[in-house]
N, C-alpha and C positions, 0 to 999 in steps of 0.2 A: 503494497500500498504505499509505498517511499515514494511512489512515482505520480502521487497524485495532483490534479490540475482544477482548476476552477469548474470547469464543464461536468468533471465527475463530482462534483457534490451536490446532495441531496436542498432543495428547498429551505429546510432550516438552517442547515450550515451555511447559506447563502444569506438569508437573511439575518444572522450574527455576525458575517462580515461586512455587510452591508450597513448596520446600527455601528460597528468598530470602524468602518471608515469615518463616519460620520461625527463618530466622537470616539478617540481611542479608551478614552479612560471612564467609558462608560460603566455603570459599578453590573456585577453579578444579578445583583436581585434585580435592577433597569432591563437587565437584556433579557430577563427570565420573563419578565410581563411582555416585553416587544416582541419576543418570538413564539411564548406562552409554550415555553419547556419550566421544570424545575430547576433549582440553582444548580441542582448536582449536574443536572443532563446539561447543561450549559457550560460547566465547568468541565465536564468530562469531553466536551465536543472542541470547546477551545483548549485543550490540553492537547487533543487528536492533531488538528488543526493547525499550533504550531511544533508538534513534534515529526508531522509529514512536511512540515516546511510551507505550508501553504499560507500562514500568518507568520514574517518572517521579523516582525519585533514591533515596537508602539513607538511614536516618536511624537515630540512635541513641534509645532508648527507654531511659530510666530508671524504677527501683522507688523509691520513698517508703519503703521499710525496705529492709533486706537481708535480712528475716524471706522467704524464699519461701511460708511459711506465711502463707495470708491470707483475709481472708472477704469475700467479693463477693456485691453486692445490687444487684436488679433494683428499681428505682422505677415505677408505676406511678400518673401523676399526672394527676388532670382539673384544671381549671384554671378560676376565675370568669372569665365572658365577656372578651375584650380583654385578660386578662393573662399570656398565653402568653409575650411576651417579658419581661413581668415576672420572672417565674418563674424561667425562663431564665438571667437576668441575676444574679439571690439563687443561683441553683446554681451560675455560676460562679465566685463566689466561697467555694466550700469546698474546698480542695484534692483532698480524698478523692471528688467528683464526677471520675472519669475520663469518662465520654459521657453525652451530652444531645441527644436528637432529637426535635422537634417531629413529633407523627404525626398521622393522621387516624383517626378509629374512634372505640371506645370511651374511649380515653382521648386527652390532649393532649400529654403529653411522656413520654419512657420514659426512664431515667436510671439508670447503672449506678455503683454506691458500691461503692469497695475500702477495706478498714481492716484494721487487724491480728488483729481476733477480734471477736465478735459483739457483747459489750459494747458496744465503740466505734461497730458499726453501730445499734445502739440507739440508741446517744446521738444520732448524726448524725441519722437518721429523726425524732428528736423536733424537732433543731433545722433539719429542711428542713419539718418540718410548719408550724413558725411562718412561715414562709416567705408575705408578704404577697403573696394573691391566688391561693392554694391552696385549691381547694374539697374534693378528700379524693386522699387517696394510700393507696396498697396497695404492700405490698412482697413480694419473692420472692427468697429465699436460692439461691442458686447451691451446688449440692450438688458437683457434678462439670464439669470445663471439659474436652471430648474434645478440642475444638480450640481454640485460641488463637494468634492468630498476632501 
């Protein structure tokens, strides 16, 4: 059973994981209520999920600002030939860049930028656009995030 993956889990295991992704510090009592199992059953399932490597650990995530309201923007970046790594390194230097993925298809890199407001997003987009190796940059503002784990 050591080669388990998410697809092999039953509905209850998936509900436990979903709850933990939303709140990694959720109490066993609350998990038990949310999932509809006894505390003992939830604890046993969590132990098994940890032992099989499905749950790799529990982490803390911090927000740069205590203000819950913020603006988010995805950047769709096309790079000059052979410059993806250079552009990725440049993006790493900007703390508001929360995620960067090198992708195949129409664009070379997709990045998520979070800032306190749209004015700051505009400023950051101008700063990012100047990174050496970027051929074209399009941005799309996030209007609503129904799932954010």
